[in-house]
C-alpha positions, 0 to 999 in steps of 0.5 A, spaced: 500 500 500 505 504 501 509 503 495 503 505 491 502 511 494 509 513 494 510 511 486 504 516 485 507 521 489 514 520 486 510 521 479 506 527 481 513 530 483 516 528 476 511 531 472 511 538 476 518 538 475 518 537 468 512 543 468 517 547 472 522 546 467 518 547 461 515 554 464 522 556 465 524 555 458 518 558 455 520 564 460 527 565 457 525 565 450 520 570 452 525 574 455 530 573 449 524 575 444 522 581 448 530 584 448 530 583 441 524 587 439 526 592 444 533 593 440 529 593 434 525 599 437 530 603 439 535 602 433 542 603 432 547 607 436 549 611 431 542 613 429 540 615 436 546 619 436 545 623 430 538 624 433 541 627 439 546 631 435 541 634 431 537 636 437 543 639 441 544 643 435 537 646 434 537 647 442 544 651 441 542 655 436 535 657 439 534 664 441 529 664 446 531 667 453 531 660 457 536 657 452 541 656 457 537 652 462 534 648 457 541 646 454 543 644 461 537 640 462 538 637 455 545 635 456 544 633 463 539 628 461 543 626 455 549 624 459 545 621 464 542 616 459 549 615 456 552 613 463 546 608 465 547 605 458 554 604 459 553 600 466 547 596 463 552 592 458 
């Protein structure tokens, strides 16, 4: 009697372990797919750098009175983003 119950419990444990490994595998694949899609979304680094450069050029040539404050904020944001992206790798 004990043997039958023990076998059922062991089979149940094995089934749950297989389900866990399958779930981990699917989660890993989903994570890789999400990372790949995000990299496609954000584009290549040179494209992002050219967009930032154009924005900085436009901000530097703007004749509004709050340009210095806006320029400082923009450069701080660009620097923070670049620094965080370096540490993310």
